[in-house]
GUMARKE-255160 format. One record per residue (C-alpha): residue number from 1; residue in one letter; x, z, y. Coordinates in pm, 1 decimal. Layout:
N
<site><resi>NUM</resi><resn>a</resn><u>X</u><w>Z</w><v>Y</v></site>
...
# end
This chain:
129
<site><resi>1</resi><resn>x</resn><u>595.4</u><w>2508.7</w><v>186.8</v></site>
<site><resi>2</resi><resn>x</resn><u>778.9</u><w>2337.2</w><v>-97.6</v></site>
<site><resi>3</resi><resn>x</resn><u>882.6</u><w>1975.3</w><v>-134.9</v></site>
<site><resi>4</resi><resn>x</resn><u>724.1</u><w>1741.7</w><v>-387.6</v></site>
<site><resi>5</resi><resn>x</resn><u>966.6</u><w>1595.8</w><v>-639.7</v></site>
<site><resi>6</resi><resn>x</resn><u>853.5</u><w>1320.0</w><v>-868.7</v></site>
<site><resi>7</resi><resn>x</resn><u>959.6</u><w>1048.0</w><v>-1105.3</v></site>
<site><resi>8</resi><resn>x</resn><u>810.2</u><w>709.8</w><v>-1178.8</v></site>
<site><resi>9</resi><resn>x</resn><u>897.2</u><w>435.6</w><v>-1423.5</v></site>
<site><resi>10</resi><resn>x</resn><u>741.7</u><w>148.6</w><v>-1608.0</v></site>
<site><resi>11</resi><resn>x</resn><u>754.1</u><w>31.6</w><v>-1963.6</v></site>
<site><resi>12</resi><resn>x</resn><u>935.4</u><w>-291.8</w><v>-2051.9</v></site>
<site><resi>13</resi><resn>x</resn><u>739.7</u><w>-616.5</w><v>-2027.4</v></site>
<site><resi>14</resi><resn>x</resn><u>792.0</u><w>-993.0</w><v>-2034.4</v></site>
<site><resi>15</resi><resn>x</resn><u>754.7</u><w>-1196.2</w><v>-1716.5</v></site>
<site><resi>16</resi><resn>x</resn><u>671.0</u><w>-1562.6</w><v>-1655.4</v></site>
<site><resi>17</resi><resn>x</resn><u>977.2</u><w>-1640.0</w><v>-1444.4</v></site>
<site><resi>18</resi><resn>x</resn><u>1275.1</u><w>-1402.0</w><v>-1433.3</v></site>
<site><resi>19</resi><resn>x</resn><u>1417.8</u><w>-1522.4</w><v>-1099.7</v></site>
<site><resi>20</resi><resn>x</resn><u>1080.8</u><w>-1512.6</w><v>-923.4</v></site>
<site><resi>21</resi><resn>x</resn><u>1011.5</u><w>-1165.0</w><v>-1060.7</v></site>
<site><resi>22</resi><resn>x</resn><u>1353.5</u><w>-1034.1</w><v>-954.4</v></site>
<site><resi>23</resi><resn>x</resn><u>1306.8</u><w>-1170.4</w><v>-601.3</v></site>
<site><resi>24</resi><resn>x</resn><u>959.2</u><w>-1017.6</w><v>-577.2</v></site>
<site><resi>25</resi><resn>x</resn><u>1050.5</u><w>-672.3</w><v>-716.0</v></site>
<site><resi>26</resi><resn>x</resn><u>1346.2</u><w>-650.7</w><v>-475.3</v></site>
<site><resi>27</resi><resn>x</resn><u>1105.9</u><w>-568.2</w><v>-189.2</v></site>
<site><resi>28</resi><resn>x</resn><u>1024.7</u><w>-235.1</w><v>-353.5</v></site>
<site><resi>29</resi><resn>x</resn><u>1236.6</u><w>81.2</w><v>-371.2</v></site>
<site><resi>30</resi><resn>x</resn><u>1311.2</u><w>50.5</w><v>-742.4</v></site>
<site><resi>31</resi><resn>x</resn><u>1597.3</u><w>3.5</w><v>-982.3</v></site>
<site><resi>32</resi><resn>x</resn><u>1534.0</u><w>-288.5</w><v>-1214.1</v></site>
<site><resi>33</resi><resn>x</resn><u>1591.5</u><w>-203.5</w><v>-1581.6</v></site>
<site><resi>34</resi><resn>x</resn><u>1611.5</u><w>-443.5</w><v>-1873.7</v></site>
<site><resi>35</resi><resn>x</resn><u>1593.5</u><w>-440.2</w><v>-2250.0</v></site>
<site><resi>36</resi><resn>x</resn><u>1685.3</u><w>-778.3</w><v>-2390.6</v></site>
<site><resi>37</resi><resn>x</resn><u>1462.0</u><w>-1028.9</w><v>-2210.5</v></site>
<site><resi>38</resi><resn>x</resn><u>1213.4</u><w>-759.8</w><v>-2103.0</v></site>
<site><resi>39</resi><resn>x</resn><u>1200.5</u><w>-598.9</w><v>-1758.7</v></site>
<site><resi>40</resi><resn>x</resn><u>1094.8</u><w>-263.3</w><v>-1619.0</v></site>
<site><resi>41</resi><resn>x</resn><u>1168.7</u><w>-45.6</w><v>-1320.1</v></site>
<site><resi>42</resi><resn>x</resn><u>1239.3</u><w>309.0</w><v>-1210.5</v></site>
<site><resi>43</resi><resn>x</resn><u>1132.7</u><w>430.5</w><v>-866.8</v></site>
<site><resi>44</resi><resn>x</resn><u>1400.5</u><w>498.7</w><v>-606.2</v></site>
<site><resi>45</resi><resn>x</resn><u>1141.4</u><w>629.9</w><v>-358.8</v></site>
<site><resi>46</resi><resn>x</resn><u>1239.3</u><w>972.3</w><v>-224.5</v></site>
<site><resi>47</resi><resn>x</resn><u>921.3</u><w>1126.0</w><v>-364.4</v></site>
<site><resi>48</resi><resn>x</resn><u>946.9</u><w>939.0</w><v>-693.5</v></site>
<site><resi>49</resi><resn>x</resn><u>600.9</u><w>792.4</w><v>-655.5</v></site>
<site><resi>50</resi><resn>x</resn><u>456.4</u><w>461.1</w><v>-764.6</v></site>
<site><resi>51</resi><resn>x</resn><u>638.6</u><w>194.5</w><v>-564.1</v></site>
<site><resi>52</resi><resn>x</resn><u>448.1</u><w>58.4</w><v>-266.8</v></site>
<site><resi>53</resi><resn>x</resn><u>508.6</u><w>-125.2</w><v>58.8</v></site>
<site><resi>54</resi><resn>x</resn><u>324.2</u><w>-185.4</w><v>383.0</v></site>
<site><resi>55</resi><resn>x</resn><u>212.3</u><w>-516.7</w><v>534.4</v></site>
<site><resi>56</resi><resn>x</resn><u>62.7</u><w>-502.2</w><v>884.1</v></site>
<site><resi>57</resi><resn>x</resn><u>-6.6</u><w>-129.1</w><v>849.6</v></site>
<site><resi>58</resi><resn>x</resn><u>-183.3</u><w>-170.1</w><v>514.1</v></site>
<site><resi>59</resi><resn>x</resn><u>-27.3</u><w>-12.2</w><v>207.0</v></site>
<site><resi>60</resi><resn>x</resn><u>8.4</u><w>-247.0</w><v>-88.5</v></site>
<site><resi>61</resi><resn>x</resn><u>50.5</u><w>-86.5</w><v>-429.3</v></site>
<site><resi>62</resi><resn>x</resn><u>265.8</u><w>-264.4</w><v>-681.3</v></site>
<site><resi>63</resi><resn>x</resn><u>-24.5</u><w>-289.1</w><v>-927.1</v></site>
<site><resi>64</resi><resn>x</resn><u>-218.0</u><w>-519.8</w><v>-693.5</v></site>
<site><resi>65</resi><resn>x</resn><u>51.3</u><w>-786.7</w><v>-731.8</v></site>
<site><resi>66</resi><resn>x</resn><u>233.9</u><w>-732.3</w><v>-1060.8</v></site>
<site><resi>67</resi><resn>x</resn><u>-19.4</u><w>-904.9</w><v>-1288.7</v></site>
<site><resi>68</resi><resn>x</resn><u>74.9</u><w>-1243.0</w><v>-1140.2</v></site>
<site><resi>69</resi><resn>x</resn><u>428.8</u><w>-1201.1</w><v>-1277.7</v></site>
<site><resi>70</resi><resn>x</resn><u>339.4</u><w>-1086.0</w><v>-1628.4</v></site>
<site><resi>71</resi><resn>x</resn><u>368.5</u><w>-1330.0</w><v>-1918.3</v></site>
<site><resi>72</resi><resn>x</resn><u>47.5</u><w>-1398.5</w><v>-2113.1</v></site>
<site><resi>73</resi><resn>x</resn><u>-104.6</u><w>-1089.9</w><v>-2276.6</v></site>
<site><resi>74</resi><resn>x</resn><u>168.6</u><w>-860.2</w><v>-2141.3</v></site>
<site><resi>75</resi><resn>x</resn><u>78.1</u><w>-515.9</w><v>-2007.9</v></site>
<site><resi>76</resi><resn>x</resn><u>280.9</u><w>-322.1</w><v>-1752.7</v></site>
<site><resi>77</resi><resn>x</resn><u>236.8</u><w>53.5</w><v>-1781.4</v></site>
<site><resi>78</resi><resn>x</resn><u>351.9</u><w>262.4</w><v>-1484.0</v></site>
<site><resi>79</resi><resn>x</resn><u>380.4</u><w>639.1</w><v>-1527.2</v></site>
<site><resi>80</resi><resn>x</resn><u>440.4</u><w>886.1</w><v>-1246.7</v></site>
<site><resi>81</resi><resn>x</resn><u>460.7</u><w>1263.0</w><v>-1245.3</v></site>
<site><resi>82</resi><resn>x</resn><u>591.7</u><w>1534.7</w><v>-1023.4</v></site>
<site><resi>83</resi><resn>x</resn><u>542.5</u><w>1878.8</w><v>-880.9</v></site>
<site><resi>84</resi><resn>x</resn><u>549.4</u><w>2079.3</w><v>-561.6</v></site>
<site><resi>85</resi><resn>x</resn><u>734.4</u><w>2379.6</w><v>-697.8</v></site>
<site><resi>86</resi><resn>x</resn><u>492.9</u><w>2525.5</w><v>-953.3</v></site>
<site><resi>87</resi><resn>x</resn><u>198.7</u><w>2501.8</w><v>-712.8</v></site>
<site><resi>88</resi><resn>x</resn><u>74.9</u><w>2154.2</w><v>-793.9</v></site>
<site><resi>89</resi><resn>x</resn><u>168.5</u><w>1938.8</w><v>-1090.8</v></site>
<site><resi>90</resi><resn>x</resn><u>47.6</u><w>1581.0</w><v>-1077.0</v></site>
<site><resi>91</resi><resn>x</resn><u>70.4</u><w>1287.3</w><v>-1308.8</v></site>
<site><resi>92</resi><resn>x</resn><u>-85.1</u><w>947.9</w><v>-1350.4</v></site>
<site><resi>93</resi><resn>x</resn><u>-52.2</u><w>628.0</w><v>-1544.9</v></site>
<site><resi>94</resi><resn>x</resn><u>-181.2</u><w>278.9</w><v>-1480.2</v></site>
<site><resi>95</resi><resn>x</resn><u>-198.6</u><w>-10.2</w><v>-1724.8</v></site>
<site><resi>96</resi><resn>x</resn><u>-199.3</u><w>-358.9</w><v>-1571.4</v></site>
<site><resi>97</resi><resn>x</resn><u>-281.4</u><w>-660.6</w><v>-1789.7</v></site>
<site><resi>98</resi><resn>x</resn><u>-156.4</u><w>-1012.2</w><v>-1717.0</v></site>
<site><resi>99</resi><resn>x</resn><u>-519.1</u><w>-1117.6</w><v>-1660.7</v></site>
<site><resi>100</resi><resn>x</resn><u>-537.9</u><w>-887.4</w><v>-1355.5</v></site>
<site><resi>101</resi><resn>x</resn><u>-746.5</u><w>-613.5</w><v>-1512.6</v></site>
<site><resi>102</resi><resn>x</resn><u>-620.0</u><w>-256.9</w><v>-1491.8</v></site>
<site><resi>103</resi><resn>x</resn><u>-719.4</u><w>101.5</w><v>-1548.3</v></site>
<site><resi>104</resi><resn>x</resn><u>-563.8</u><w>437.0</w><v>-1470.7</v></site>
<site><resi>105</resi><resn>x</resn><u>-570.3</u><w>797.1</w><v>-1582.1</v></site>
<site><resi>106</resi><resn>x</resn><u>-465.7</u><w>1118.0</w><v>-1408.6</v></site>
<site><resi>107</resi><resn>x</resn><u>-364.5</u><w>1457.7</w><v>-1539.8</v></site>
<site><resi>108</resi><resn>x</resn><u>-640.0</u><w>1607.1</w><v>-1325.8</v></site>
<site><resi>109</resi><resn>x</resn><u>-892.7</u><w>1419.3</w><v>-1542.8</v></site>
<site><resi>110</resi><resn>x</resn><u>-849.9</u><w>1705.3</w><v>-1790.1</v></site>
<site><resi>111</resi><resn>x</resn><u>-1099.8</u><w>1914.7</w><v>-1592.1</v></site>
<site><resi>112</resi><resn>x</resn><u>-1378.9</u><w>1662.3</w><v>-1639.4</v></site>
<site><resi>113</resi><resn>x</resn><u>-1282.2</u><w>1627.0</w><v>-2002.5</v></site>
<site><resi>114</resi><resn>x</resn><u>-1304.2</u><w>2005.8</w><v>-2056.1</v></site>
<site><resi>115</resi><resn>x</resn><u>-1671.2</u><w>1998.8</w><v>-1959.1</v></site>
<site><resi>116</resi><resn>x</resn><u>-1734.5</u><w>1690.3</w><v>-2175.1</v></site>
<site><resi>117</resi><resn>x</resn><u>-1563.6</u><w>1835.1</w><v>-2482.5</v></site>
<site><resi>118</resi><resn>x</resn><u>-1655.8</u><w>2203.8</w><v>-2457.5</v></site>
<site><resi>119</resi><resn>x</resn><u>-1980.0</u><w>2193.8</w><v>-2259.2</v></site>
<site><resi>120</resi><resn>x</resn><u>-2076.8</u><w>2288.6</w><v>-1906.7</v></site>
<site><resi>121</resi><resn>x</resn><u>-2056.9</u><w>2660.0</w><v>-1993.9</v></site>
<site><resi>122</resi><resn>x</resn><u>-1681.2</u><w>2634.7</w><v>-2061.9</v></site>
<site><resi>123</resi><resn>x</resn><u>-1490.0</u><w>2857.9</w><v>-1821.1</v></site>
<site><resi>124</resi><resn>x</resn><u>-1151.3</u><w>2764.5</w><v>-1679.5</v></site>
<site><resi>125</resi><resn>x</resn><u>-948.2</u><w>2773.3</w><v>-1363.5</v></site>
<site><resi>126</resi><resn>x</resn><u>-751.2</u><w>2489.7</w><v>-1207.6</v></site>
<site><resi>127</resi><resn>x</resn><u>-377.5</u><w>2491.1</w><v>-1290.3</v></site>
<site><resi>128</resi><resn>x</resn><u>-248.6</u><w>2516.5</w><v>-935.8</v></site>
<site><resi>129</resi><resn>x</resn><u>-140.4</u><w>2772.6</w><v>-679.6</v></site>
# end
């Protein structure tokens, strides 16, 4: 059995209140990154996944809270990818708008897209061990 190694980071985005954002993000295993007056983060989690925490045994993903910190019309994009040796390669991205709306995509969505683009008769195998 191999270990999963991943990486995760966000884009840069503007926040409503820098001090409040810094205090809030400190509860996650991330390194805060900046570009001018914009903020982002890189995961310090041992698996490199999307930062999360637990409250009373419930996992809370960062995307459920981040919108409240975003300045008007800002979008935080979080990308994560990794692999367990060459057996399984995973990747995802989520876009979170300041209004609270979000959507995500996964690399595994390619299999559904193959059928949509090339028809149900298209033949392929899954890229994993």
